[in-house]
N, CA, C and O atoms as a MOPAC input file, in Angstrom:
PM7 MOZYME 1SCF
protein

 N    104.26100 1   -29.21500 1  -241.85700 1
 C    103.08000 1   -28.37300 1  -241.83000 1
 C    101.90900 1   -29.13900 1  -242.43900 1
 O    102.02400 1   -29.71500 1  -243.52100 1
 N    100.79800 1   -29.13700 1  -241.73900 1
 C     99.61400 1   -29.83800 1  -242.20600 1
 C     98.71800 1   -28.86700 1  -242.95400 1
 O     98.44200 1   -27.76600 1  -242.47700 1
 N     98.27300 1   -29.27700 1  -244.11400 1
 C     97.33900 1   -28.46800 1  -244.89000 1
 C     95.92200 1   -28.92900 1  -244.58000 1
 O     95.64000 1   -30.12500 1  -244.51700 1
 N     95.05100 1   -27.97000 1  -244.39100 1
 C     93.64700 1   -28.28300 1  -244.13800 1
 C     92.84600 1   -27.77500 1  -245.32000 1
 O     92.92800 1   -26.60800 1  -245.70200 1
 N     92.07700 1   -28.67400 1  -245.88100 1
 C     91.26900 1   -28.31700 1  -247.04900 1
 C     90.10900 1   -27.42100 1  -246.59700 1
 O     89.38700 1   -27.75300 1  -245.65700 1
 N     89.94300 1   -26.29500 1  -247.27100 1
 C     88.86600 1   -25.35700 1  -246.95600 1
 C     87.58000 1   -25.84500 1  -247.59500 1
 O     87.54400 1   -26.17200 1  -248.78100 1
 N     86.52900 1   -25.88900 1  -246.79800 1
 C     85.22900 1   -26.31600 1  -247.29300 1
 C     84.27500 1   -25.12700 1  -247.20900 1
 O     83.88500 1   -24.73700 1  -246.10800 1
 N     83.88800 1   -24.53900 1  -248.35000 1
 C     83.02000 1   -23.35600 1  -248.31600 1
 C     81.62600 1   -23.65500 1  -247.77600 1
 O     80.91000 1   -22.73000 1  -247.39400 1
 N     81.22600 1   -24.92000 1  -247.73500 1
 C     79.88700 1   -25.26600 1  -247.26900 1
 C     79.82900 1   -25.52100 1  -245.76400 1
 O     78.74600 1   -25.72300 1  -245.21400 1
 N     80.98200 1   -25.51400 1  -245.09500 1
 C     81.01200 1   -25.75900 1  -243.65200 1
 C     80.19400 1   -24.70300 1  -242.90600 1
 O     79.42400 1   -25.03700 1  -242.00700 1
 N     80.35700 1   -23.44200 1  -243.27300 1
 C     79.60300 1   -22.37300 1  -242.62000 1
 C     78.11700 1   -22.52200 1  -242.90500 1
 O     77.28400 1   -22.29900 1  -242.02600 1
 N     77.79100 1   -22.89300 1  -244.11900 1
 C     76.40000 1   -23.08100 1  -244.50400 1
 C     75.77500 1   -24.22500 1  -243.71700 1
 O     74.60900 1   -24.15200 1  -243.32900 1
 N     76.54500 1   -25.27500 1  -243.48300 1
 C     76.03000 1   -26.43100 1  -242.74300 1
 C     75.71600 1   -26.08000 1  -241.29800 1
 O     74.83600 1   -26.69500 1  -240.69600 1
 N     76.41400 1   -25.10700 1  -240.72800 1
 C     76.16700 1   -24.74600 1  -239.32700 1
 C     75.03800 1   -23.72900 1  -239.16400 1
 O     74.67000 1   -23.40500 1  -238.03400 1
 N     74.48200 1   -23.22000 1  -240.26000 1
 C     73.42500 1   -22.21600 1  -240.18500 1
 C     72.19600 1   -22.70100 1  -239.40900 1
 O     71.70400 1   -21.96100 1  -238.55800 1
 N     71.67500 1   -23.91600 1  -239.66300 1
 C     70.51900 1   -24.36000 1  -238.86400 1
 C     70.82200 1   -24.41300 1  -237.36800 1
 O     69.94800 1   -24.12600 1  -236.55000 1
 N     72.03900 1   -24.77400 1  -237.00900 1
 C     72.42800 1   -24.82000 1  -235.60100 1
 C     72.44100 1   -23.41500 1  -234.99600 1
 O     72.01800 1   -23.21900 1  -233.85600 1
 N     72.92900 1   -22.44400 1  -235.76500 1
 C     72.94300 1   -21.05600 1  -235.29200 1
 C     71.51600 1   -20.54600 1  -235.06500 1
 O     71.24400 1   -19.86300 1  -234.07700 1
 N     70.61100 1   -20.88500 1  -235.98700 1
 C     69.21800 1   -20.46200 1  -235.84800 1
 C     68.59600 1   -21.13000 1  -234.62400 1
 O     67.86000 1   -20.48500 1  -233.87700 1
 N     68.88200 1   -22.41100 1  -234.41200 1
 C     68.35500 1   -23.13200 1  -233.25100 1
 C     68.84200 1   -22.49600 1  -231.94500 1
 O     68.07800 1   -22.40100 1  -230.98400 1
 N     70.09500 1   -22.06400 1  -231.90200 1
 C     70.63600 1   -21.41200 1  -230.70800 1
 C     69.89500 1   -20.11700 1  -230.40000 1
 O     69.79100 1   -19.71500 1  -229.24100 1
 N     69.37700 1   -19.45900 1  -231.45000 1
 C     68.63900 1   -18.21400 1  -231.25300 1
 C     67.38100 1   -18.44900 1  -230.41500 1
 O     66.97000 1   -17.59100 1  -229.63300 1
 N     66.77500 1   -19.63500 1  -230.59500 1
 C     65.53200 1   -19.92400 1  -229.89400 1
 C     65.75500 1   -20.30100 1  -228.43700 1
 O     64.81500 1   -20.28100 1  -227.64300 1
 N     66.97800 1   -20.64300 1  -228.08000 1
 C     67.25600 1   -21.05400 1  -226.71200 1
 C     67.21100 1   -19.85100 1  -225.77900 1
 O     67.77500 1   -18.79400 1  -226.06300 1
 N     66.54900 1   -20.03900 1  -224.69800 1
 C     66.47500 1   -19.01700 1  -223.66200 1
 C     67.55300 1   -19.33400 1  -222.64400 1
 O     67.77000 1   -20.50600 1  -222.33700 1
 N     68.22200 1   -18.35400 1  -222.12100 1
 C     69.22600 1   -18.62100 1  -221.11100 1
 C     69.32500 1   -17.43500 1  -220.17700 1
 O     68.84100 1   -16.34200 1  -220.46900 1
 N     69.96000 1   -17.67700 1  -219.05400 1
 C     70.27100 1   -16.58700 1  -218.12800 1
 C     69.07400 1   -15.95200 1  -217.46900 1
 O     69.06200 1   -14.73800 1  -217.26400 1
 N     68.05600 1   -16.74100 1  -217.12500 1
 C     66.92800 1   -16.15200 1  -216.41700 1
 C     67.39100 1   -15.67800 1  -215.04400 1
 O     68.08600 1   -16.39600 1  -214.32500 1
 N     67.01100 1   -14.50700 1  -214.70900 1
 C     67.40800 1   -13.92400 1  -213.43600 1
 C     66.67900 1   -14.62100 1  -212.28600 1
 O     65.55200 1   -15.08800 1  -212.45000 1
 N     67.32400 1   -14.68600 1  -211.13200 1
 C     66.70500 1   -15.34800 1  -209.98200 1
 C     65.57400 1   -14.52400 1  -209.38500 1
 O     64.72600 1   -15.06900 1  -208.67800 1
 N     65.54200 1   -13.21300 1  -209.65400 1
 C     64.45000 1   -12.41100 1  -209.11200 1
 C     63.30900 1   -12.23900 1  -210.11000 1
 O     62.44200 1   -11.38500 1  -209.92400 1
 N     63.30800 1   -13.04400 1  -211.16400 1
 C     62.24400 1   -13.00900 1  -212.15400 1
 C     60.98300 1   -13.60200 1  -211.54700 1
 O     61.01400 1   -14.70200 1  -210.99500 1
 N     59.88000 1   -12.88300 1  -211.64600 1
 C     58.62600 1   -13.33400 1  -211.07800 1
 C     57.77600 1   -14.03400 1  -212.13100 1
 O     57.15100 1   -15.05400 1  -211.84200 1
 N     57.74500 1   -13.51000 1  -213.31500 1
 C     56.96000 1   -14.11300 1  -214.38700 1
 C     57.72800 1   -14.03500 1  -215.69200 1
 O     58.64400 1   -13.22600 1  -215.83800 1
 N     57.35200 1   -14.87500 1  -216.63300 1
 C     58.05200 1   -14.95000 1  -217.91400 1
 C     57.03000 1   -14.75500 1  -219.03000 1
 O     56.14900 1   -15.59800 1  -219.20600 1
 N     57.12800 1   -13.66000 1  -219.79000 1
 C     56.17800 1   -13.44100 1  -220.87700 1
 C     56.39600 1   -14.44100 1  -222.01300 1
 O     57.52000 1   -14.87400 1  -222.26700 1
 N     55.30700 1   -14.79900 1  -222.69000 1
 C     55.38000 1   -15.70000 1  -223.84200 1
 C     56.00700 1   -14.97100 1  -225.02000 1
 O     55.75800 1   -13.78500 1  -225.24000 1
 N     56.83200 1   -15.70600 1  -225.78200 1
 C     57.55500 1   -15.11600 1  -226.90900 1
 C     57.43600 1   -16.02600 1  -228.12900 1
 O     57.55800 1   -17.24600 1  -228.01400 1
 N     57.19600 1   -15.42900 1  -229.29900 1
 C     57.23500 1   -16.13800 1  -230.58100 1
 C     58.40900 1   -15.59200 1  -231.37300 1
 O     58.64200 1   -14.38300 1  -231.38000 1
 N     59.15400 1   -16.47000 1  -232.04100 1
 C     60.25700 1   -16.04600 1  -232.90800 1
 C     59.98800 1   -16.61200 1  -234.29000 1
 O     59.79400 1   -17.81700 1  -234.44900 1
 N     59.97800 1   -15.73100 1  -235.29700 1
 C     59.76300 1   -16.15500 1  -236.67700 1
 C     60.91800 1   -15.65200 1  -237.54100 1
 O     61.70400 1   -14.80000 1  -237.12600 1
 N     60.99700 1   -16.20100 1  -238.74900 1
 C     62.07100 1   -15.82500 1  -239.67300 1
 C     61.50900 1   -15.65700 1  -241.07500 1
 O     60.69300 1   -16.45600 1  -241.53400 1
 N     61.96000 1   -14.60100 1  -241.74700 1
 C     61.68100 1   -14.40300 1  -243.16500 1
 C     63.02200 1   -14.37100 1  -243.88300 1
 O     64.06700 1   -14.54900 1  -243.25700 1
 N     62.99800 1   -14.14900 1  -245.17800 1
 C     64.25000 1   -14.05000 1  -245.92600 1
 C     65.07400 1   -12.84300 1  -245.48300 1
 O     66.30100 1   -12.85700 1  -245.58000 1
 N     64.40100 1   -11.79900 1  -244.99500 1
 C     65.08100 1   -10.54800 1  -244.66500 1
 C     65.39900 1   -10.34100 1  -243.18700 1
 O     66.30200 1    -9.57300 1  -242.85200 1
 N     64.66200 1   -11.02200 1  -242.29400 1
 C     64.83100 1   -10.71500 1  -240.86800 1
 C     64.28700 1   -11.82400 1  -239.97600 1
 O     63.53200 1   -12.69600 1  -240.40600 1
 N     64.70800 1   -11.75100 1  -238.70700 1
 C     64.08100 1   -12.52700 1  -237.63600 1
 C     63.14700 1   -11.56100 1  -236.93100 1
 O     63.41200 1   -10.36000 1  -236.87400 1
 N     62.05600 1   -12.08400 1  -236.39400 1
 C     61.13400 1   -11.22700 1  -235.66100 1
 C     60.73900 1   -11.92100 1  -234.36500 1
 O     60.36400 1   -13.09300 1  -234.35900 1
 N     60.82900 1   -11.18700 1  -233.28700 1
 C     60.49200 1   -11.69800 1  -231.96700 1
 C     59.29100 1   -10.91100 1  -231.46300 1
 O     59.30000 1    -9.68000 1  -231.47700 1
 N     58.24800 1   -11.62500 1  -231.01400 1
 C     57.06100 1   -10.96800 1  -230.46600 1
 C     56.84300 1   -11.47500 1  -229.05300 1
 O     56.73700 1   -12.68000 1  -228.82500 1
 N     56.77800 1   -10.55300 1  -228.10800 1
 C     56.57300 1   -10.89200 1  -226.70100 1
 C     55.23900 1   -10.32600 1  -226.23000 1
 O     54.91600 1    -9.16700 1  -226.49200 1
 N     54.46600 1   -11.16100 1  -225.53000 1
 C     53.19300 1   -10.71900 1  -224.96300 1
 C     53.45100 1    -9.98700 1  -223.65200 1
 O     53.94100 1   -10.57200 1  -222.68600 1
 N     53.11500 1    -8.70800 1  -223.63100 1
 C     53.30500 1    -7.89000 1  -222.43000 1
 C     52.04700 1    -7.06100 1  -222.17700 1
 O     52.11500 1    -5.83200 1  -222.14500 1
 N     50.89900 1    -7.72000 1  -221.99700 1
 C     49.65000 1    -6.96700 1  -221.84200 1
 C     49.62900 1    -6.15500 1  -220.55300 1
 O     50.15700 1    -6.57100 1  -219.52200 1
 N     49.00700 1    -4.99100 1  -220.64400 1
 C     48.83600 1    -4.15900 1  -219.46200 1
 C     50.07000 1    -3.39900 1  -219.02900 1
 O     50.07000 1    -2.76300 1  -217.97500 1
 N     51.12600 1    -3.45800 1  -219.83000 1
 C     52.35400 1    -2.74600 1  -219.45500 1
 C     52.44100 1    -1.40400 1  -220.16900 1
 O     51.83600 1    -1.19400 1  -221.22000 1
 N     53.20200 1    -0.51500 1  -219.57400 1
 C     53.49900 1     0.76300 1  -220.20600 1
 C     54.83500 1     0.63600 1  -220.92400 1
 O     55.72800 1    -0.09000 1  -220.48800 1
 N     54.95000 1     1.35500 1  -222.02800 1
 C     56.18700 1     1.32600 1  -222.81700 1
 C     57.39700 1     1.71500 1  -221.97000 1
 O     58.48900 1     1.18300 1  -222.16500 1
 N     57.20700 1     2.63100 1  -221.04200 1
 C     58.30600 1     3.10900 1  -220.19600 1
 C     58.83600 1     2.02400 1  -219.25600 1
 O     59.95900 1     2.12900 1  -218.76100 1
 N     58.03800 1     0.98600 1  -219.00900 1
 C     58.44100 1    -0.08200 1  -218.08600 1
 C     59.10800 1    -1.25500 1  -218.79800 1
 O     59.40600 1    -2.27200 1  -218.17000 1
 N     59.34300 1    -1.12300 1  -220.10100 1
 C     59.96500 1    -2.18900 1  -220.90000 1
 C     61.32900 1    -1.70200 1  -221.37400 1
 O     61.45600 1    -0.58000 1  -221.86400 1
 N     62.34500 1    -2.54600 1  -221.22800 1
 C     63.69800 1    -2.19400 1  -221.65300 1
 C     64.23500 1    -3.28800 1  -222.57400 1
 O     64.19800 1    -4.47100 1  -222.23700 1
 N     64.73300 1    -2.87500 1  -223.74300 1
 C     65.32900 1    -3.79800 1  -224.71300 1
 C     66.77100 1    -3.36500 1  -224.90500 1
 O     67.04600 1    -2.19000 1  -225.14700 1
 N     67.70300 1    -4.32600 1  -224.79600 1
 C     69.11700 1    -3.98900 1  -224.97100 1
 C     69.84400 1    -5.14100 1  -225.65000 1
 O     69.35700 1    -6.27000 1  -225.70300 1
 N     71.02800 1    -4.81900 1  -226.16700 1
 C     71.89500 1    -5.81700 1  -226.80000 1
 C     73.26900 1    -5.67200 1  -226.17700 1
 O     73.83200 1    -4.57900 1  -226.11900 1
 N     73.80000 1    -6.79700 1  -225.71100 1
 C     75.15300 1    -6.79700 1  -225.16100 1
 C     75.79300 1    -8.13900 1  -225.46400 1
 O     75.21500 1    -9.19000 1  -225.18700 1
 N     76.99500 1    -8.09800 1  -226.03800 1
 C     77.74300 1    -9.31600 1  -226.38000 1
 C     76.90400 1   -10.29200 1  -227.20400 1
 O     76.87900 1   -11.49100 1  -226.92900 1
 N     76.22100 1    -9.76400 1  -228.21200 1
 C     75.40100 1   -10.57000 1  -229.12600 1
 C     74.23900 1   -11.27800 1  -228.42400 1
 O     73.81600 1   -12.35600 1  -228.84500 1
 N     73.73300 1   -10.67300 1  -227.36500 1
 C     72.58300 1   -11.20700 1  -226.64000 1
 C     71.51200 1   -10.11500 1  -226.58500 1
 O     71.76900 1    -8.99300 1  -226.14900 1
 N     70.30900 1   -10.46800 1  -227.03600 1
 C     69.16700 1    -9.56500 1  -226.96500 1
 C     68.48700 1    -9.80000 1  -225.62100 1
 O     68.13500 1   -10.93100 1  -225.28800 1
 N     68.30400 1    -8.74100 1  -224.85700 1
 C     67.73500 1    -8.86400 1  -223.51300 1
 C     66.46100 1    -8.02400 1  -223.41000 1
 O     66.45900 1    -6.83700 1  -223.73400 1
 N     65.39000 1    -8.65000 1  -222.96000 1
 C     64.12800 1    -7.97000 1  -222.69000 1
 C     63.94100 1    -7.96000 1  -221.17700 1
 O     63.98500 1    -9.01000 1  -220.53700 1
 N     63.73300 1    -6.78400 1  -220.61000 1
 C     63.53500 1    -6.65100 1  -219.16300 1
 C     62.36700 1    -5.71000 1  -218.92000 1
 O     62.02000 1    -4.88300 1  -219.76300 1
 N     61.78100 1    -5.85600 1  -217.76200 1
 C     60.72800 1    -4.92400 1  -217.40500 1
 C     60.06200 1    -5.29500 1  -216.10700 1
 O     60.44600 1    -6.24500 1  -215.42500 1
 N     59.04900 1    -4.51400 1  -215.78500 1
 C     58.27700 1    -4.78600 1  -214.58300 1
 C     56.81900 1    -4.43900 1  -214.84500 1
 O     56.48400 1    -3.32500 1  -215.24900 1
 N     55.96800 1    -5.42200 1  -214.60600 1
 C     54.53000 1    -5.21600 1  -214.72200 1
 C     54.02700 1    -4.89200 1  -213.32600 1
 O     54.03700 1    -5.74100 1  -212.43500 1
 N     53.59000 1    -3.65800 1  -213.14800 1
 C     53.20100 1    -3.18900 1  -211.81700 1
 C     51.72700 1    -3.48800 1  -211.54900 1
 O     50.86900 1    -3.32500 1  -212.41700 1
 N     51.46400 1    -3.92800 1  -210.32300 1
 C     50.09700 1    -4.24300 1  -209.92800 1
 C     49.32600 1    -2.95600 1  -209.69700 1
 O     49.83500 1    -2.00100 1  -209.10900 1
 N     48.09000 1    -2.95100 1  -210.17100 1
 C     47.23300 1    -1.79000 1  -209.96300 1
 C     46.93500 1    -1.67500 1  -208.47400 1
 O     46.71600 1    -2.68000 1  -207.79800 1
 N     46.92700 1    -0.46200 1  -207.97400 1
 C     46.62500 1    -0.29800 1  -206.54700 1
 C     45.12300 1    -0.47300 1  -206.34700 1
 O     44.31100 1     0.20300 1  -206.97800 1
 N     44.78000 1    -1.38500 1  -205.46700 1
 C     43.37300 1    -1.67900 1  -205.19300 1
 C     42.85000 1    -0.74400 1  -204.10400 1
 O     43.59100 1    -0.29200 1  -203.23100 1
 N     41.59400 1    -0.48000 1  -204.18500 1
 C     40.94100 1     0.33700 1  -203.16100 1
 C     40.93000 1    -0.43200 1  -201.83900 1
 O     40.76200 1    -1.65200 1  -201.82800 1
 N     41.10500 1     0.26800 1  -200.75000 1
 C     41.11600 1    -0.35600 1  -199.41800 1
 C     39.74100 1    -0.91600 1  -199.04500 1
 O     39.63200 1    -1.74100 1  -198.13700 1
 N     38.69000 1    -0.46900 1  -199.74300 1
 C     37.34400 1    -0.93900 1  -199.41200 1
 C     36.98500 1    -2.23500 1  -200.13700 1
 O     35.94600 1    -2.82800 1  -199.84700 1
 N     37.81600 1    -2.68300 1  -201.06700 1
 C     37.52800 1    -3.91300 1  -201.81700 1
 C     38.11100 1    -5.12200 1  -201.10300 1
 O     39.22300 1    -5.07500 1  -200.57700 1
 N     37.34400 1    -6.20300 1  -201.09400 1
 C     37.84600 1    -7.48600 1  -200.61500 1
 C     38.26400 1    -8.29800 1  -201.83300 1
 O     37.42700 1    -8.62400 1  -202.67500 1
 N     39.51800 1    -8.62000 1  -201.93600 1
 C     40.02900 1    -9.37300 1  -203.08500 1
 C     39.81800 1   -10.85900 1  -202.82200 1
 O     40.23600 1   -11.37900 1  -201.78800 1
 N     39.16400 1   -11.54400 1  -203.77000 1
 C     38.90600 1   -12.97300 1  -203.63800 1
 C     39.89000 1   -13.81400 1  -204.43900 1
 O     40.16200 1   -14.96000 1  -204.08200 1
 N     40.41900 1   -13.25700 1  -205.50600 1
 C     41.34300 1   -14.02900 1  -206.33600 1
 C     42.18500 1   -13.07300 1  -207.17400 1
 O     41.67600 1   -12.09100 1  -207.71400 1
 N     43.48100 1   -13.37200 1  -207.27800 1
 C     44.37200 1   -12.63900 1  -208.18000 1
 C     45.10400 1   -13.68000 1  -209.01100 1
 O     45.94100 1   -14.41800 1  -208.49100 1
 N     44.79100 1   -13.74100 1  -210.29700 1
 C     45.41800 1   -14.71300 1  -211.19200 1
 C     46.41900 1   -14.07300 1  -212.14300 1
 O     47.29100 1   -14.75200 1  -212.68500 1
 N     46.29100 1   -12.76600 1  -212.34400 1
 C     47.21900 1   -12.10400 1  -213.25200 1
 C     48.58700 1   -12.00200 1  -212.60400 1
 O     48.70300 1   -11.80000 1  -211.39600 1
 N     49.62800 1   -12.14700 1  -213.42600 1
 C     51.00400 1   -12.11100 1  -212.92300 1
 C     51.53500 1   -10.67600 1  -212.94200 1
 O     51.26900 1    -9.90900 1  -213.86700 1
 N     52.28300 1   -10.34100 1  -211.90700 1
 C     52.90000 1    -9.02800 1  -211.79100 1
 C     54.34500 1    -9.20800 1  -211.36600 1
 O     54.73700 1   -10.27400 1  -210.89100 1
 N     55.11900 1    -8.17600 1  -211.53800 1
 C     56.49600 1    -8.19800 1  -211.07500 1
 C     57.48800 1    -8.05900 1  -212.21200 1
 O     57.13300 1    -7.70500 1  -213.33600 1
 N     58.74100 1    -8.34500 1  -211.89100 1
 C     59.83600 1    -8.19800 1  -212.85300 1
 C     59.91500 1    -9.40900 1  -213.77200 1
 O     59.53700 1   -10.52100 1  -213.40500 1
 N     60.42000 1    -9.15900 1  -214.98100 1
 C     60.70300 1   -10.25200 1  -215.90400 1
 C     62.00300 1    -9.95900 1  -216.62400 1
 O     62.44700 1    -8.81400 1  -216.70900 1
 N     62.60100 1   -11.01500 1  -217.13900 1
 C     63.81100 1   -10.88100 1  -217.95400 1
 C     63.89400 1   -12.08300 1  -218.88100 1
 O     63.80300 1   -13.22800 1  -218.43800 1
 N     64.06800 1   -11.81500 1  -220.17300 1
 C     64.26800 1   -12.86800 1  -221.16800 1
 C     65.50000 1   -12.49400 1  -221.97900 1
 O     65.69000 1   -11.32700 1  -222.32100 1
 N     66.34200 1   -13.48500 1  -222.28900 1
 C     67.56100 1   -13.24700 1  -223.06100 1
 C     67.63500 1   -14.24000 1  -224.20400 1
 O     67.29700 1   -15.41200 1  -224.04300 1
 N     68.08100 1   -13.76400 1  -225.36700 1
 C     68.18200 1   -14.59200 1  -226.56400 1
 C     69.50500 1   -14.31200 1  -227.25900 1
 O     69.89700 1   -13.15600 1  -227.42300 1
 N     70.18600 1   -15.36500 1  -227.66500 1
 C     71.40400 1   -15.18900 1  -228.46500 1
 C     71.00400 1   -14.69500 1  -229.85000 1
 O     70.04200 1   -15.18000 1  -230.44600 1
 N     71.75500 1   -13.73200 1  -230.34500 1
 C     71.50300 1   -13.21600 1  -231.68800 1
 C     72.31700 1   -14.05400 1  -232.66200 1
 O     73.53000 1   -14.18300 1  -232.49600 1
 N     71.66600 1   -14.63500 1  -233.68800 1
 C     72.42000 1   -15.46300 1  -234.63400 1
 C     73.41200 1   -14.62900 1  -235.44600 1
 O     73.25900 1   -13.41600 1  -235.58700 1
 N     74.42000 1   -15.30300 1  -235.97000 1
 C     75.37300 1   -14.62400 1  -236.85200 1
 C     74.63100 1   -14.08100 1  -238.06600 1
 O     73.62600 1   -14.64800 1  -238.49600 1
 N     75.12700 1   -12.99600 1  -238.60500 1
 C     74.54100 1   -12.43600 1  -239.81600 1
 C     73.39300 1   -11.47700 1  -239.56400 1
 O     72.64500 1   -11.16700 1  -240.49200 1
 N     73.22900 1   -10.99700 1  -238.33400 1
 C     72.19100 1   -10.01500 1  -238.03000 1
 C     72.84200 1    -8.63900 1  -237.93600 1
 O     73.90200 1    -8.48300 1  -237.33000 1
 N     72.20300 1    -7.65100 1  -238.53900 1
 C     72.68800 1    -6.26700 1  -238.46500 1
 C     72.25600 1    -5.69300 1  -237.10800 1
 O     71.18000 1    -5.10600 1  -236.98900 1
 N     73.09500 1    -5.86700 1  -236.10400 1
 C     72.71300 1    -5.45700 1  -234.74400 1
 C     72.46600 1    -3.95000 1  -234.62400 1
 O     71.67500 1    -3.51800 1  -233.78600 1
 N     73.13000 1    -3.16300 1  -235.44600 1
 C     72.93900 1    -1.70500 1  -235.37500 1
 C     71.62100 1    -1.26100 1  -236.00800 1
 O     71.26700 1    -0.08500 1  -235.92300 1
 N     70.88100 1    -2.19000 1  -236.64600 1
 C     69.60500 1    -1.83900 1  -237.27000 1
 C     68.41200 1    -2.52300 1  -236.59800 1
 O     67.30900 1    -2.50500 1  -237.14500 1
 N     68.61000 1    -3.11800 1  -235.43300 1
 C     67.51600 1    -3.77700 1  -234.72000 1
 C     66.54200 1    -2.71200 1  -234.22500 1
 O     66.94800 1    -1.70000 1  -233.65400 1
 N     65.25500 1    -2.95500 1  -234.45000 1
 C     64.20300 1    -2.00400 1  -234.05500 1
 C     63.17900 1    -2.71800 1  -233.18000 1
 O     62.92000 1    -3.90800 1  -233.36100 1
 N     62.59900 1    -1.98600 1  -232.23200 1
 C     61.55000 1    -2.53000 1  -231.36900 1
 C     60.34400 1    -1.60000 1  -231.39300 1
 O     60.47800 1    -0.38100 1  -231.49600 1
 N     59.14700 1    -2.21500 1  -231.29500 1
 C     57.90000 1    -1.44600 1  -231.29600 1
 C     56.95000 1    -2.10100 1  -230.29300 1
 O     56.84800 1    -3.32700 1  -230.24400 1
 N     56.26400 1    -1.29500 1  -229.50300 1
 C     55.29700 1    -1.81000 1  -228.53200 1
 C     53.92000 1    -1.27000 1  -228.88300 1
 O     53.70200 1    -0.05900 1  -228.90900 1
 N     52.98500 1    -2.19300 1  -229.15500 1
 C     51.65400 1    -1.78500 1  -229.57900 1
 C     50.64300 1    -2.84200 1  -229.14900 1
 O     50.84800 1    -4.03300 1  -229.38000 1
 N     49.55800 1    -2.40700 1  -228.52700 1
 C     48.46700 1    -3.29500 1  -228.10600 1
 C     48.94800 1    -4.47700 1  -227.26700 1
 O     48.46400 1    -5.59600 1  -227.44200 1
 N     49.88700 1    -4.24100 1  -226.36700 1
 C     50.35500 1    -5.28600 1  -225.46900 1
 C     51.36200 1    -6.25200 1  -226.06500 1
 O     51.72900 1    -7.23500 1  -225.42100 1
 N     51.81500 1    -5.99100 1  -227.28400 1
 C     52.78900 1    -6.86200 1  -227.95200 1
 C     54.05500 1    -6.06500 1  -228.25000 1
 O     54.00700 1    -5.01900 1  -228.89700 1
 N     55.18700 1    -6.57300 1  -227.76900 1
 C     56.48900 1    -5.99400 1  -228.10200 1
 C     57.02600 1    -6.75900 1  -229.30500 1
 O     57.18500 1    -7.97800 1  -229.24400 1
 N     57.30500 1    -6.05200 1  -230.39600 1
 C     57.85100 1    -6.66400 1  -231.60500 1
 C     59.27000 1    -6.15800 1  -231.79900 1
 O     59.50200 1    -4.95100 1  -231.87400 1
 N     60.22200 1    -7.08600 1  -231.88000 1
 C     61.62100 1    -6.73900 1  -232.12100 1
 C     62.00600 1    -7.33600 1  -233.46400 1
 O     61.90700 1    -8.54600 1  -233.66800 1
 N     62.45000 1    -6.47400 1  -234.38500 1
 C     62.84800 1    -6.91200 1  -235.72900 1
 C     64.36600 1    -6.90000 1  -235.82100 1
 O     65.01400 1    -5.89000 1  -235.54600 1
 N     64.93000 1    -8.06100 1  -236.21900 1
 C     66.38000 1    -8.21700 1  -236.33700 1
 C     66.71300 1    -8.45600 1  -237.81000 1
 O     66.65400 1    -9.59600 1  -238.27100 1
 N     67.06300 1    -7.40200 1  -238.55900 1
 C     67.32800 1    -7.56900 1  -239.99000 1
 C     68.60000 1    -8.37000 1  -240.25500 1
 O     69.59800 1    -8.24100 1  -239.54700 1
 N     68.53400 1    -9.20000 1  -241.29200 1
 C     69.68600 1   -10.02500 1  -241.66500 1
 C     70.62800 1    -9.23000 1  -242.56200 1
 O     70.19900 1    -8.39100 1  -243.35400 1
 N     71.91000 1    -9.51000 1  -242.42100 1
 C     72.90400 1    -8.94000 1  -243.32900 1
 C     72.75100 1    -9.63600 1  -244.67800 1
 O     72.21200 1   -10.74000 1  -244.75700 1
 N     73.21800 1    -8.99700 1  -245.71600 1
 C     73.05800 1    -9.53000 1  -247.07500 1
 C     73.59700 1   -10.95200 1  -247.20200 1
 O     72.96400 1   -11.79400 1  -247.83900 1
 N     74.75500 1   -11.23000 1  -246.60700 1
 C     75.35700 1   -12.55800 1  -246.75100 1
 C     74.60200 1   -13.63200 1  -245.97300 1
 O     74.78600 1   -14.82000 1  -246.23900 1
 N     73.75300 1   -13.24200 1  -245.01400 1
 C     73.01200 1   -14.22600 1  -244.22200 1
 C     71.67100 1   -14.60200 1  -244.84500 1
 O     71.04200 1   -15.57200 1  -244.42300 1
 N     71.23300 1   -13.84600 1  -245.83600 1
 C     69.95200 1   -14.14600 1  -246.47500 1
 C     70.06800 1   -15.41400 1  -247.30300 1
 O     71.09600 1   -15.67900 1  -247.92700 1
 N     69.00500 1   -16.18100 1  -247.29500 1
 C     68.99400 1   -17.41600 1  -248.07300 1
 C     68.94500 1   -17.08700 1  -249.55500 1
 O     68.19300 1   -16.22000 1  -249.99900 1
 N     69.75600 1   -17.79300 1  -250.29200 1
 C     69.78600 1   -17.59400 1  -251.73800 1
 C     69.63100 1   -18.94100 1  -252.41400 1
 O     70.23900 1   -19.93000 1  -252.00400 1
 N     68.82500 1   -18.97000 1  -253.43800 1
 C     68.67400 1   -20.19400 1  -254.20800 1
 C     69.49300 1   -20.04700 1  -255.48100 1
 O     69.33800 1   -19.08900 1  -256.23900 1
 N     70.35900 1   -21.01400 1  -255.69200 1
 C     71.20400 1   -21.00000 1  -256.88300 1
 C     70.82300 1   -22.20500 1  -257.72900 1
 O     71.03000 1   -23.34600 1  -257.31600 1
 N     70.27100 1   -21.95800 1  -258.90300 1
 C     69.90500 1   -23.09300 1  -259.75600 1
 C     71.16300 1   -23.80800 1  -260.26200 1
 O     72.15700 1   -23.17400 1  -260.61300 1
 N     71.09400 1   -25.11800 1  -260.28800 1
 C     72.20600 1   -25.93300 1  -260.77000 1
 C     71.73500 1   -26.64000 1  -262.02700 1
 O     70.70900 1   -27.32100 1  -262.03000 1
 N     72.50100 1   -26.46600 1  -263.09200 1
 C     72.10900 1   -27.10700 1  -264.35300 1
 C     72.41100 1   -28.60100 1  -264.29300 1
 O     73.41400 1   -29.02700 1  -263.72000 1
 N     71.53900 1   -29.36700 1  -264.88400 1
 C     71.68800 1   -30.81800 1  -264.92500 1
 C     72.09200 1   -31.21000 1  -266.33100 1
 O     71.44600 1   -30.82600 1  -267.30600 1
 N     73.16400 1   -31.97500 1  -266.42600 1
 C     73.64400 1   -32.39600 1  -267.74600 1
 C     73.14400 1   -33.77400 1  -268.07400 1
 O     73.44400 1   -34.30100 1  -269.14500 1

């Protein structure tokens, strides 16, 4: 029987990698027309994701969690133009979108909250107590 020495710092060493995986986007749907810009920040207590969704209604935005993946979906509907107007240019993006993010270990998934205000969707992912950064002073002899 082989004995393996337990290293309590192994989990701590993988924490930056787990955080980096959170920023990776994956699984974009093939029928996605546009991709909203997203910022992800971190504090001692939580991760926060902010997505730009200007001109959308709250009812057209869906946030869900499945298998430790946070998924943002929705559809930005084009305003119906009057038949008497001649359109010369349309630069604004419309249609369906989908963004997916892996949730890092140590997030309280049952306490994730989302808020939509002034065209910005904010999703707060609170950290579990053991995932919060702690500074432990070490005495020097």
